[in-house]
C-alpha positions as CSV (number, residue, x, y, z in Angstrom):
1,X,-4.2,-2.4,-23.6
2,X,-5.7,-5.2,-25.9
3,X,-6.9,-8.3,-24.7
4,X,-7.2,-6.1,-21.4
5,X,-10.6,-5.9,-19.7
6,X,-11.6,-2.0,-19.2
7,X,-10.3,-0.1,-16.6
8,X,-12.6,0.7,-13.2
9,X,-13.9,3.8,-13.5
10,X,-15.9,6.5,-10.9
11,X,-18.7,7.3,-13.1
12,X,-21.1,5.2,-11.6
13,X,-23.6,5.9,-9.0
14,X,-23.2,3.9,-6.4
15,X,-20.1,2.1,-6.9
16,X,-17.5,1.8,-4.7
17,X,-15.1,3.8,-6.9
18,X,-17.3,6.8,-7.0
19,X,-17.5,6.9,-3.4
20,X,-14.1,7.2,-2.6
21,X,-14.5,10.4,-4.1
22,X,-17.7,11.4,-3.0
23,X,-18.0,10.4,0.8
24,X,-14.0,9.7,1.4
25,X,-12.0,12.7,-0.2
26,X,-14.4,15.2,1.3
27,X,-13.5,13.9,4.7
28,X,-10.0,13.2,3.8
29,X,-9.7,17.0,3.1
30,X,-11.4,18.1,6.4
31,X,-9.0,16.0,8.1
32,X,-6.0,17.7,6.7
33,X,-7.4,21.2,7.6
34,X,-8.2,19.7,11.0
35,X,-4.7,18.2,11.5
36,X,-2.5,21.6,10.5
37,X,-2.9,25.5,10.6
38,X,-2.7,25.8,7.3
39,X,-2.8,29.7,5.9
40,X,-5.9,30.7,3.9
41,X,-4.3,29.7,0.5
42,X,-3.3,26.5,1.5
43,X,-6.6,25.9,2.4
44,X,-8.5,27.1,-0.3
45,X,-6.4,25.1,-2.5
46,X,-7.6,22.2,-0.9
47,X,-11.3,23.3,-1.0
48,X,-10.8,24.0,-4.6
49,X,-9.0,20.8,-5.4
50,X,-12.1,18.6,-3.8
51,X,-14.8,20.8,-6.1
52,X,-12.9,19.8,-9.0
53,X,-13.0,16.8,-8.5
54,X,-16.0,16.1,-7.9
55,X,-17.4,18.3,-10.8
56,X,-14.6,19.6,-12.9
57,X,-11.8,18.7,-15.5
58,X,-8.2,18.0,-15.3
59,X,-6.1,21.5,-16.1
60,X,-3.5,21.4,-18.3
61,X,-0.8,22.1,-15.6
62,X,1.5,19.6,-14.5
63,X,1.4,19.0,-11.0
64,X,4.8,19.9,-9.9
65,X,7.9,17.7,-7.8
66,X,9.6,14.8,-8.8
67,X,8.7,12.4,-11.4
68,X,8.1,15.5,-13.4
69,X,8.4,14.3,-17.0
70,X,5.9,11.2,-16.4
71,X,3.6,13.3,-14.6
72,X,3.9,16.0,-17.6
73,X,2.8,13.0,-20.1
74,X,0.4,11.3,-17.9
75,X,-1.7,14.9,-17.5
76,X,-0.8,16.0,-21.2
77,X,-2.9,12.6,-22.0
78,X,-6.1,12.9,-19.6
79,X,-6.1,17.5,-19.6
80,X,-9.7,18.4,-20.0
81,X,-11.7,15.0,-19.1
82,X,-13.7,15.2,-17.0
83,X,-12.6,14.0,-13.4
84,X,-15.5,11.1,-13.3
85,X,-14.4,10.0,-16.7
86,X,-11.2,8.5,-15.6
87,X,-10.0,5.5,-14.8
88,X,-9.7,5.0,-10.6
89,X,-6.5,4.2,-10.3
90,X,-5.2,7.0,-12.3
91,X,-7.7,9.8,-10.7
92,X,-6.5,8.7,-7.1
93,X,-3.0,8.7,-7.5
94,X,-3.9,12.3,-9.5
95,X,-5.5,13.6,-6.5
96,X,-3.2,12.7,-4.1
97,X,-0.5,14.3,-6.6
98,X,-2.4,18.0,-5.9
99,X,-2.6,17.1,-2.7
100,X,1.1,17.4,-2.3
101,X,1.1,20.3,-4.6
102,X,-1.9,22.4,-2.5
103,X,0.1,21.8,0.3
104,X,3.3,23.1,-1.0
105,X,5.4,20.0,-0.1
106,X,7.5,20.2,-3.1
107,X,8.0,24.0,-2.8
108,X,11.3,24.7,-1.8
109,X,10.7,27.7,-0.5
110,X,7.7,27.1,1.5
111,X,7.8,26.6,5.3
112,X,5.5,23.8,4.5
113,X,7.8,22.1,2.2
114,X,8.5,18.2,3.1
115,X,5.6,18.8,6.2
116,X,3.7,15.0,5.6
117,X,0.5,15.9,5.3
118,X,-0.4,12.6,6.7
119,X,2.2,12.4,9.6
120,X,-0.7,13.2,12.4
121,X,-2.5,10.2,11.6
122,X,0.2,8.0,11.2
123,X,2.0,9.2,14.7
124,X,-1.6,8.8,16.2
125,X,-1.4,4.8,14.9
126,X,1.9,4.3,16.4
127,X,0.6,5.6,19.5
128,X,-2.7,4.1,19.4
129,X,-3.9,0.9,21.1
130,X,-4.7,-1.4,18.4
131,X,-0.6,-1.1,17.7
132,X,-0.5,-1.9,21.3
133,X,-2.2,-5.2,20.4
134,X,-0.1,-6.1,17.7
135,X,3.0,-5.3,19.9
136,X,1.8,-7.8,22.7
137,X,1.1,-10.7,20.5
138,X,4.6,-10.3,19.4
139,X,6.3,-10.5,22.3
140,X,3.7,-13.8,23.5
141,X,5.5,-15.3,20.2
142,X,8.7,-15.6,22.3
143,X,9.6,-19.5,22.5
144,X,6.6,-20.2,20.7
145,X,7.4,-23.1,17.7
146,X,9.1,-21.9,14.8
147,X,6.6,-22.9,12.3
148,X,3.7,-21.7,14.5
149,X,6.0,-18.3,14.6
150,X,6.1,-17.7,10.4
151,X,2.8,-18.4,10.0
152,X,1.7,-16.1,13.0
153,X,4.3,-13.4,11.5
154,X,3.1,-13.8,7.8
155,X,-0.4,-13.0,9.1
156,X,0.6,-10.4,11.0
157,X,2.0,-8.9,7.9
158,X,-1.2,-10.3,5.7
159,X,-4.1,-8.5,8.2
160,X,-1.8,-5.7,9.1
161,X,-3.1,-4.1,5.9
162,X,-6.6,-3.2,7.3
163,X,-5.0,-0.4,9.0
164,X,-4.7,1.3,6.3
165,X,-6.0,4.8,6.8
166,X,-7.3,5.6,3.6
167,X,-10.0,2.7,4.3
168,X,-10.1,4.2,7.9
169,X,-10.5,7.8,6.8
170,X,-14.9,7.3,6.3
171,X,-14.9,3.8,8.0
172,X,-13.0,4.5,11.4
173,X,-15.0,1.8,12.8
174,X,-14.4,-0.8,10.5
175,X,-13.5,-4.3,11.7
176,X,-9.8,-5.5,12.4
177,X,-10.5,-9.0,13.4
178,X,-9.4,-11.7,11.4
179,X,-11.6,-12.8,8.6
180,X,-11.3,-15.4,5.7
181,X,-8.2,-16.0,3.5
182,X,-9.8,-16.7,-0.1
183,X,-6.7,-17.5,-1.5
184,X,-3.5,-18.8,0.5
185,X,-0.6,-19.8,-1.5
186,X,1.7,-19.3,1.8
187,X,3.7,-22.5,1.2
188,X,4.3,-21.5,-2.5
189,X,5.9,-18.3,-1.2
190,X,8.0,-19.9,1.6
191,X,9.1,-22.5,-1.2
192,X,10.3,-19.4,-3.1
193,X,11.8,-17.1,-0.2
194,X,13.6,-20.1,1.2
195,X,15.4,-21.1,-1.9
196,X,18.9,-21.5,-2.9
197,X,21.4,-18.0,-3.5
198,X,21.8,-15.3,-2.1
199,X,19.7,-13.0,-4.5
200,X,17.4,-10.7,-2.2
201,X,13.6,-11.1,-1.3
202,X,12.1,-7.6,-2.2
203,X,9.2,-6.5,0.1
204,X,7.5,-3.6,-1.7
205,X,5.8,-2.1,1.6
206,X,2.6,0.0,1.6
207,X,1.1,1.5,4.8
208,X,3.0,3.2,7.9
209,X,1.9,2.2,11.3
210,X,0.4,-1.4,12.3
211,X,1.0,-2.6,8.9
212,X,4.9,-1.5,8.6
213,X,5.1,-2.6,11.9
214,X,4.0,-6.4,11.0
215,X,6.2,-6.1,7.9
216,X,9.6,-5.0,9.5
217,X,8.7,-8.1,11.9
218,X,8.3,-10.5,9.3
219,X,11.6,-9.0,7.9
220,X,13.5,-9.6,10.4
221,X,11.5,-13.6,10.4
222,X,13.1,-13.4,6.9
223,X,16.5,-12.0,8.0
224,X,16.5,-14.6,11.0
225,X,16.1,-17.6,9.0
226,X,18.8,-17.5,6.4
227,X,16.8,-16.4,3.2
228,X,19.6,-14.2,1.8
229,X,19.6,-10.2,2.0
230,X,16.1,-8.0,2.1
231,X,15.4,-5.1,0.1
232,X,12.3,-2.9,1.7
233,X,11.0,-0.7,-0.9
234,X,9.2,2.1,0.3
235,X,7.7,5.6,-1.3
236,X,10.1,8.4,-2.1
237,X,7.2,10.7,-0.8
238,X,4.4,10.6,1.1
239,X,1.2,9.2,-1.8
240,X,-1.6,7.7,-0.4
241,X,-3.1,8.9,3.2
242,X,-0.3,6.2,5.0
243,X,1.8,5.0,2.5
244,X,5.0,4.3,4.2
245,X,8.2,6.4,3.5
246,X,11.6,6.0,5.1
247,X,10.8,9.0,7.7
248,X,7.6,6.2,8.3
249,X,10.3,3.3,9.2
250,X,12.7,5.3,11.4
251,X,9.5,6.9,13.5
252,X,8.7,2.9,13.7
253,X,12.0,2.1,14.5
254,X,11.8,4.5,17.6
255,X,8.5,3.3,18.9
256,X,9.7,0.0,19.1
257,X,12.4,0.9,21.0
258,X,10.0,2.7,23.5
259,X,7.8,-0.4,24.1
260,X,8.0,-2.4,27.6
261,X,8.5,-5.8,26.0
262,X,12.4,-6.7,25.8
263,X,11.8,-9.0,22.7
264,X,10.0,-5.4,20.8
265,X,13.3,-3.8,21.8
266,X,15.3,-6.5,20.2
267,X,13.7,-6.3,17.3
268,X,14.1,-2.4,16.8
269,X,17.8,-3.8,17.7
270,X,18.2,-6.2,15.0
271,X,16.4,-4.5,12.7
272,X,19.0,-1.1,12.7
273,X,22.1,-3.2,12.9
274,X,20.6,-5.2,9.5
275,X,20.7,-1.9,7.8
276,X,24.1,-0.7,9.0
277,X,25.2,-4.3,7.8
278,X,23.5,-4.0,4.6
279,X,21.6,-7.0,5.4
280,X,18.5,-5.2,5.5
281,X,18.3,-2.2,2.1
282,X,15.8,0.4,2.8
283,X,15.3,1.6,-1.1
284,X,12.9,4.0,-2.8
285,X,11.9,4.5,-6.5
286,X,9.5,7.2,-8.2
287,X,7.8,4.2,-9.7
288,X,6.0,3.5,-6.7
289,X,4.2,7.0,-6.8
290,X,3.3,6.8,-11.0
291,X,-0.1,6.7,-11.7
292,X,0.3,3.3,-13.5
293,X,0.1,-0.3,-13.1
294,X,3.4,-2.5,-12.9
295,X,3.1,-3.1,-16.7
296,X,5.3,0.2,-17.1
297,X,7.7,0.1,-14.7
298,X,10.9,1.2,-15.5
299,X,13.8,-1.1,-16.8
300,X,15.9,-0.5,-13.3
301,X,13.2,-1.3,-11.3
302,X,11.6,-4.2,-13.6
303,X,15.8,-5.6,-13.7
304,X,15.6,-5.4,-9.9
305,X,12.5,-7.5,-9.8
306,X,13.5,-9.7,-11.9
307,X,16.7,-10.4,-10.1
308,X,15.1,-11.1,-6.8
309,X,14.9,-14.3,-5.5
310,X,10.9,-13.2,-4.6
311,X,9.0,-10.3,-4.5
312,X,6.4,-9.5,-2.0
313,X,4.2,-6.8,-2.8
314,X,2.3,-5.5,0.1
315,X,-1.7,-4.0,0.5
316,X,-4.3,-2.9,-1.9
317,X,-2.9,0.1,-3.6
318,X,0.2,-2.4,-4.7
319,X,-2.6,-5.5,-5.2
320,X,-4.4,-2.9,-7.9
321,X,-0.9,-2.1,-9.3
322,X,0.4,-5.8,-10.2
323,X,-2.9,-7.1,-11.8
324,X,-4.6,-3.8,-13.5
325,X,-7.3,-2.0,-11.7
326,X,-9.4,-3.2,-14.4
327,X,-13.0,-5.2,-14.5
328,X,-11.6,-8.7,-14.2
329,X,-13.7,-11.5,-14.2
330,X,-12.6,-12.6,-10.5
331,X,-12.3,-16.5,-11.7
332,X,-9.2,-15.6,-13.8
333,X,-6.2,-16.8,-12.6
334,X,-3.7,-14.9,-10.8
335,X,-0.8,-16.8,-12.9
336,X,-2.4,-15.3,-15.7
337,X,-3.3,-11.6,-14.8
338,X,0.7,-11.2,-12.9
339,X,1.8,-13.7,-15.7
340,X,4.0,-10.3,-17.3
341,X,5.4,-9.6,-13.6
342,X,9.5,-10.1,-14.3
343,X,10.0,-12.6,-11.5
344,X,8.7,-14.4,-9.3
345,X,6.0,-12.6,-7.2
346,X,3.6,-12.4,-4.1
347,X,0.7,-10.5,-3.2
348,X,-0.3,-10.4,0.1
349,X,-3.7,-7.9,0.4
350,X,-7.1,-7.4,2.1
351,X,-9.8,-6.8,-0.2
352,X,-10.8,-3.1,0.1
353,X,-11.8,-2.3,-3.5
354,X,-13.7,-3.8,-6.3
355,X,-10.9,-5.8,-7.7
356,X,-10.4,-9.6,-7.4
357,X,-9.0,-12.3,-9.4
358,X,-7.9,-15.9,-8.4
359,X,-11.0,-16.9,-6.8
360,X,-12.6,-20.3,-7.7
361,X,-16.0,-20.2,-8.7
362,X,-17.6,-21.8,-6.3
363,X,-16.1,-19.8,-3.1
364,X,-16.9,-16.9,-5.4
365,X,-20.4,-18.0,-5.3
366,X,-20.7,-18.7,-1.7
367,X,-18.6,-15.2,-0.8
368,X,-21.4,-13.7,-3.3
369,X,-24.2,-15.1,-1.5
370,X,-23.3,-14.9,2.1
371,X,-21.7,-11.1,2.0
372,X,-22.4,-9.3,-1.3
373,X,-19.5,-6.5,-0.1
374,X,-17.2,-9.3,0.8
375,X,-14.6,-7.1,-1.6
376,X,-14.5,-3.8,0.2
377,X,-14.9,-4.6,4.1
378,X,-11.3,-5.7,4.5
379,X,-12.4,-8.9,6.0
380,X,-11.5,-11.0,3.2
381,X,-7.4,-11.6,2.3
382,X,-5.0,-13.2,-0.3
383,X,-2.1,-15.2,-0.2
384,X,-1.3,-15.2,-4.2
385,X,2.0,-16.3,-5.6
386,X,2.9,-16.6,-9.1
387,X,6.3,-18.2,-9.4
């Protein structure tokens, strides 16, 4: 688009985006083959996809499944291009769409239809020690001062984005310690969420497992404090490795039901009641699995965003789609790059890609000097608001 900086690509040797394809994706495919007893033709399709993505071109065939018209237009526009000439965001999205095609997720006559290829990794996180520690911390908030509790729940949702299983694919020992918040517009976030009226707060989820657990605790707080109804927007089907679907929310509530802490079980009960009564509305939309940014959302979703009291976008992928996965000057104001969004928006994100905006020049200089890879490690976070 005119006036926007170039897309981040995957063509530059040594770049983070290129490492996703050449280092992360081979491990991802190996994990899928290890997690499932796929028959030879599916295993061969996954291996062929990996080889194509490393040294091939985009074929003219449209990968099947829902939103087929969008994908037909997108594939037609990029067919014949080498993968390493593609925009990073588009190429990643297309890669995951092709994974679903390879594992026959949308093949209604296949026994693998509807089998989430990433489910074993998601379930492992629900049973893991890190979530156990998160739930212990949640239970310990019982009786905390209201402001302290509110701050803790917001930060848990923010740092929960470190649990992205895609990020962990080739970084299994990545730090999950709380790091530095580079931009903190939390007061503006609460001012919008607590505002008058009965318009919903929309929370657009990112990852399953630990992150959606923290998101649900934040949603419960929003409902308890009377901000109005909450809509939790989810992926309509698996997308990137740990992206949250409706099935993942139900699995999470089941895990909370099994917890030894009464406050955690009570949380699950309140959330189930809120869903039954319509105060918590689970929504899915095909736009959340499109290979494009939020400038192109369909009119019905744009109208929902515009009617909301606040839209909270969780995670790195939603951040990339909000500001555009482009070579922005990091000092560019967040309000400028998100100015097109149809309503008030807040982004909660831990930095796990090259992209950054809204960083004060002095802070940027210090970050670059102290840790040149700070944008990639998940140890820096952003709470940014455009009212």
